[in-house]
KEZA-358863 format. One line per field, with one value per residue: x, y, z of N, C-alpha, C, O, CB in turn; chain. Coordinates in nm, 2 decimals. Atoms other than C-alpha are relative to their C-alpha. Glycine has a CB too. Layout:
// KEZA-358863
nu = (X,...) .
nv = (Y,...) .
nw = (Z,...) .
cau = (X,...) .
cav = (Y,...) .
caw = (Z,...) .
cu = (X,...) .
cv = (Y,...) .
cw = (Z,...) .
ou = (X,...) .
ov = (Y,...) .
ow = (Z,...) .
cbu = (X,...) .
cbv = (Y,...) .
cbw = (Z,...) .
chaine = (A,...) .
// end
This chain:
// KEZA-358863
nu = (0.09,-0.05,0.10,-0.04,0.02,0.00,-0.04,0.11,0.06,-0.01,0.13,0.06,0.07,0.12,0.09,0.05,0.10,0.12,0.07,0.06,0.11,0.10,0.06,0.08,0.12,0.08,0.06,0.10,0.11,0.07,0.07,0.12,0.10,0.06,0.08,0.10,0.08,0.00,0.13,0.00,-0.01,-0.13,-0.04,0.09,-0.06,0.10,0.08,-0.08,-0.07,0.11,0.05,-0.11,0.00,0.12,-0.03,-0.10,0.07,0.06,-0.10,-0.05,0.11,0.05,0.13,-0.01,0.14) .
nv = (-0.10,-0.07,-0.06,-0.14,-0.03,-0.14,-0.02,-0.03,-0.13,-0.09,-0.05,-0.09,0.08,0.05,-0.11,-0.03,0.11,-0.02,-0.12,0.03,0.09,-0.08,-0.09,0.08,0.04,-0.11,-0.02,0.10,-0.03,-0.12,0.05,0.08,-0.09,-0.07,0.08,0.07,-0.07,-0.15,-0.04,-0.13,-0.10,-0.05,0.00,-0.10,-0.03,0.02,0.13,0.11,0.07,0.06,0.12,0.09,0.05,0.08,0.13,0.07,0.06,0.12,0.10,0.05,0.06,-0.08,-0.06,-0.14,-0.05) .
nw = (-0.04,-0.13,-0.08,-0.04,-0.14,-0.03,-0.14,-0.09,0.03,-0.11,-0.06,0.09,0.10,-0.07,-0.01,0.13,0.03,-0.08,0.05,0.13,-0.03,-0.07,0.10,0.09,-0.08,-0.01,0.13,0.02,-0.08,0.05,0.13,-0.04,-0.05,0.11,0.08,-0.07,-0.10,0.02,0.05,0.06,-0.09,0.01,0.14,0.07,0.13,0.11,0.01,0.05,-0.11,-0.07,0.07,-0.01,-0.13,-0.01,0.07,-0.09,-0.12,0.05,0.03,-0.13,-0.08,-0.11,0.02,0.04,0.02) .
cau = (4.39,4.48,4.26,4.27,4.31,4.21,4.35,4.12,3.88,3.92,3.66,3.60,3.50,3.26,3.11,3.07,2.89,2.66,2.58,2.50,2.28,2.09,2.04,1.91,1.67,1.54,1.49,1.30,1.08,1.00,0.92,0.69,0.52,0.47,0.34,0.14,0.00,0.04,-0.29,-0.17,-0.11,0.27,0.32,0.16,0.31,-0.02,-0.24,0.04,0.23,-0.10,-0.21,0.14,0.12,-0.23,-0.12,0.17,-0.07,-0.27,0.04,0.16,-0.19,-0.24,-0.59,-0.65,-1.03) .
cav = (-12.17,-11.92,-11.81,-11.43,-11.33,-10.99,-10.84,-10.79,-10.50,-10.20,-10.02,-9.77,-10.04,-10.19,-9.85,-9.78,-10.12,-10.05,-9.70,-9.83,-10.11,-9.86,-9.63,-9.91,-10.03,-9.68,-9.63,-9.96,-9.86,-9.52,-9.69,-9.94,-9.66,-9.46,-9.75,-9.92,-9.66,-9.31,-9.29,-8.96,-8.77,-8.73,-8.80,-8.48,-8.51,-8.55,-8.84,-9.03,-9.11,-9.18,-9.43,-9.59,-9.63,-9.76,-10.03,-10.11,-10.17,-10.41,-10.59,-10.63,-10.74,-10.45,-10.31,-9.98,-9.95) .
caw = (-1.17,-0.90,-0.62,-0.56,-0.20,-0.08,0.24,0.54,0.48,0.70,0.91,0.64,0.39,0.64,0.71,0.34,0.30,0.59,0.46,0.11,0.26,0.48,0.18,-0.04,0.23,0.28,-0.09,-0.11,0.18,0.03,-0.31,-0.13,0.05,-0.27,-0.46,-0.19,0.04,-0.10,-0.29,-0.45,-0.13,-0.17,-0.55,-0.69,-1.04,-1.23,-1.33,-1.51,-1.19,-1.01,-1.27,-1.26,-0.89,-0.91,-1.16,-0.92,-0.63,-0.85,-0.95,-0.59,-0.47,-0.24,-0.18,-0.35,-0.39) .
cu = (0.04,-0.13,0.05,-0.03,0.00,0.03,-0.13,-0.05,0.01,-0.13,-0.07,-0.08,-0.13,-0.10,-0.06,-0.11,-0.13,-0.08,-0.08,-0.12,-0.11,-0.07,-0.09,-0.13,-0.10,-0.07,-0.11,-0.12,-0.08,-0.07,-0.12,-0.11,-0.07,-0.09,-0.12,-0.10,-0.02,-0.14,0.00,0.03,0.14,0.04,-0.10,0.06,-0.10,-0.05,0.09,0.06,-0.11,-0.05,0.11,0.00,-0.12,0.02,0.10,-0.07,-0.08,0.09,0.06,-0.11,-0.04,-0.13,0.01,-0.14,-0.08) .
cv = (0.05,0.06,0.14,0.01,0.15,0.02,0.03,0.14,0.08,0.05,0.09,-0.07,-0.06,0.11,0.04,-0.11,0.02,0.12,-0.03,-0.09,0.08,0.09,-0.08,-0.04,0.12,0.04,-0.10,0.03,0.12,-0.04,-0.08,0.09,0.08,-0.08,-0.06,0.08,0.15,0.05,0.15,0.11,0.07,0.02,0.09,0.04,-0.02,-0.14,-0.11,-0.08,-0.07,-0.13,-0.11,-0.07,-0.09,-0.14,-0.08,-0.07,-0.12,-0.11,-0.06,-0.06,0.08,0.06,0.15,0.06,-0.02) .
cw = (0.13,0.07,0.05,0.15,0.03,0.14,0.08,-0.03,0.13,0.05,-0.10,-0.11,0.06,0.02,-0.13,-0.04,0.08,-0.05,-0.13,0.03,0.06,-0.11,-0.10,0.07,0.01,-0.13,-0.03,0.08,-0.05,-0.13,0.04,0.05,-0.11,-0.08,0.07,0.08,-0.02,-0.04,-0.06,0.10,-0.01,-0.15,-0.07,-0.14,-0.11,0.00,-0.05,0.11,0.09,-0.06,0.01,0.13,0.02,-0.07,0.09,0.12,-0.05,-0.02,0.13,0.08,0.12,-0.02,-0.04,-0.03,0.12) .
ou = (0.07,-0.22,0.15,-0.13,0.10,-0.01,-0.23,0.03,0.00,-0.24,-0.19,-0.18,-0.23,-0.22,-0.18,-0.21,-0.24,-0.20,-0.19,-0.23,-0.23,-0.19,-0.20,-0.24,-0.22,-0.19,-0.21,-0.23,-0.20,-0.19,-0.23,-0.23,-0.20,-0.20,-0.23,-0.22,-0.10,-0.19,-0.11,0.03,0.15,0.10,-0.19,0.07,-0.06,-0.02,0.06,0.06,-0.09,-0.06,0.08,0.02,-0.11,-0.02,0.09,-0.03,-0.08,0.07,0.08,-0.08,-0.10,-0.17,0.09,-0.15,-0.20) .
ov = (-0.02,0.10,0.15,-0.03,0.22,-0.06,0.06,0.24,0.03,0.01,0.09,-0.03,-0.06,0.09,0.06,-0.07,0.00,0.12,0.02,-0.07,0.06,0.10,-0.03,-0.04,0.10,0.07,-0.07,0.01,0.12,0.00,-0.07,0.06,0.08,-0.04,-0.07,0.04,0.21,0.15,0.21,0.23,0.19,0.13,0.04,0.16,-0.05,-0.23,-0.23,-0.20,-0.18,-0.23,-0.23,-0.19,-0.19,-0.24,-0.21,-0.18,-0.22,-0.23,-0.18,-0.12,0.03,0.09,0.22,0.17,0.02) .
ow = (0.23,0.01,0.11,0.20,-0.01,0.23,0.02,-0.04,0.24,-0.01,-0.10,-0.16,-0.01,0.01,-0.13,-0.09,0.03,-0.05,-0.15,-0.03,0.02,-0.11,-0.13,0.01,0.00,-0.13,-0.09,0.03,-0.05,-0.15,-0.02,0.03,-0.12,-0.13,0.02,0.09,0.05,0.01,-0.06,0.06,0.01,-0.18,-0.13,-0.17,-0.23,0.08,-0.02,0.11,0.14,0.01,0.02,0.14,0.09,-0.01,0.09,0.16,0.02,0.01,0.13,0.19,0.21,-0.14,0.02,-0.06,0.13) .
cbu = (-0.15,0.10,-0.04,-0.07,0.11,-0.14,0.10,0.04,-0.15,0.08,0.04,0.10,0.09,0.04,0.08,0.11,0.06,0.04,0.09,0.10,0.05,0.06,0.11,0.08,0.04,0.08,0.11,0.06,0.04,0.11,0.09,0.04,0.06,0.10,0.08,0.06,0.05,0.10,-0.11,-0.12,-0.01,0.10,0.01,-0.01,0.13,0.06,-0.12,0.11,0.08,-0.12,-0.03,0.13,0.00,-0.12,0.05,0.10,-0.10,-0.08,0.12,0.06,0.04,0.11,-0.08,0.08,-0.07) .
cbv = (-0.06,0.11,-0.09,0.10,-0.07,0.06,0.11,-0.02,-0.01,0.12,0.08,0.10,-0.11,-0.06,0.12,0.00,-0.14,0.03,0.12,-0.07,-0.11,0.08,0.06,-0.13,-0.05,0.12,0.00,-0.14,0.02,0.11,-0.08,-0.10,0.11,0.07,-0.12,-0.09,-0.02,0.04,-0.01,0.03,-0.05,-0.09,-0.14,0.12,-0.08,0.03,0.01,0.06,0.09,0.10,0.03,0.06,0.11,0.07,0.02,0.09,0.10,0.03,0.06,0.11,-0.14,0.12,-0.02,0.01,-0.07) .
cbw = (0.00,-0.03,0.12,-0.08,0.09,-0.04,0.01,0.14,-0.04,-0.04,0.13,-0.07,-0.05,0.14,0.06,-0.10,0.03,0.15,-0.02,-0.10,0.10,0.11,-0.08,-0.05,0.14,0.06,-0.11,0.03,0.15,-0.04,-0.08,0.11,0.10,-0.08,-0.06,0.09,0.14,-0.10,0.10,-0.07,0.15,0.06,-0.06,0.09,-0.02,-0.13,-0.09,-0.09,0.09,0.01,-0.14,-0.03,0.11,-0.07,-0.14,0.04,0.05,-0.13,-0.08,0.08,0.04,0.03,0.12,-0.13,-0.12) .
chaine = (A,A,A,A,A,A,A,A,A,A,A,A,A,A,A,A,A,A,A,A,A,A,A,A,A,A,A,A,A,A,A,A,A,A,A,A,A,A,A,A,A,A,A,A,A,A,A,A,A,A,A,A,A,A,A,A,A,A,A,A,A,A,A,A,A) .
// end
């Protein structure tokens, strides 16, 4: 069995990893805001999305009433 060795990553690879990580964290925070605290103020796509977010708040244990 052989062990694969990858050369040292360059600065561009590290920057790409940091940018992807920051993007994922921002997307997660936006999703948490929309599900947990929006209450329909930003998500104006009708009652379907409102009810989905409402059920998500119940699932996460966040207060919504």
